[in-house]
N, C-alpha and C positions, 0 to 999 in steps of 0.2 A: 562806830558802825563801819563794817568793811564795804568796799565798793560794790560787791555782788549783792549784798543785802540792800544797800541804798538803791541800786538800779532796779531791783525787784519791787521795792516799795514805791518808787517813782512810777514805774510802769503800771502798778496796780492803781495808783492815784490818777493816772492819765485819763481814765474814763469818768465822765461827769456823774453817772449814776453811782459808781463806786465811791466817789467823793461824798455824794449825798448819803450813802449808807454809813460811811465813817462818821460824818457830822451827826447823823441821827443817833448813832451809838454813843457819841460823847455825852449825850444827855441821859444816858441810862441804858440798861439792857433792852434789847429788842428781839422779837422773834422774826423769822424769815417772812412771815405774813405781814408783820408790822412794817418791815423794810420794803416789802413789795408795794405798800401804799405810798411810799415817797418817790416812786418812779412809775413809768408807764409800761415797764417790762412785764412779761409773763413770769409766773412763779418759777418755771424751770430756768429761765434766763437769769432771774434774780439769784437762784441757787448757784449757778455757774459763776456769777460775779462775786458772790460771797466766798466761794471756794478760792478764788484768786486772792481775795483779801485775807483769808485765813492763811493761805500758803505764804503770803508776804509777811505774816506776823502782825498785821495791822488790826485784825479782828480776832477775837478769841471766842470759841464756842463752848458753852457750859450747859450741862443738864440741870434744869430746875423742875423737879418733880417729873411730870410727863412732857414738859416742854424743853426745847433746845433754845437757848438764848445767846445772842451775840452781844459782845461788848468790845470796846476798844482796848488795845494794849497801850496804855498811856505812856509807858516807858519807851516803847517802840516809836510811837508818834513823836515823842520828845527827841529821840535820837535822830529821826529823819529830819526834823526841824533844825536841829543843831548842825547836822551834816550839810544841809542846804545853806544855812547861814554861813558856814565855814567856807563856802565857795567864793564868798566875797561879794561886794557891791559893785556898782558901775565904775567906781574909781579904783577898783582892784584891791580894796581892803576887805 
């Protein structure tokens, strides 16, 4: 994962509601309405946060019949996790 993509993903994950949306989507596809229920944000605010997560590649939007469903990009999440782990621990490893 390049530095720009990692930075964008980490900025996207910096907001607690966005982290909650990603966590919710790791358990299966969710609609924007479903995701609004895991936060106290208005639906327009939820939509803006979901846009940030889509742009960072952490969430994917797919059409399911009449509904639009969000899911995690597990490969992208794994790449972010590996990149953060590669930064090393407190002893510099």
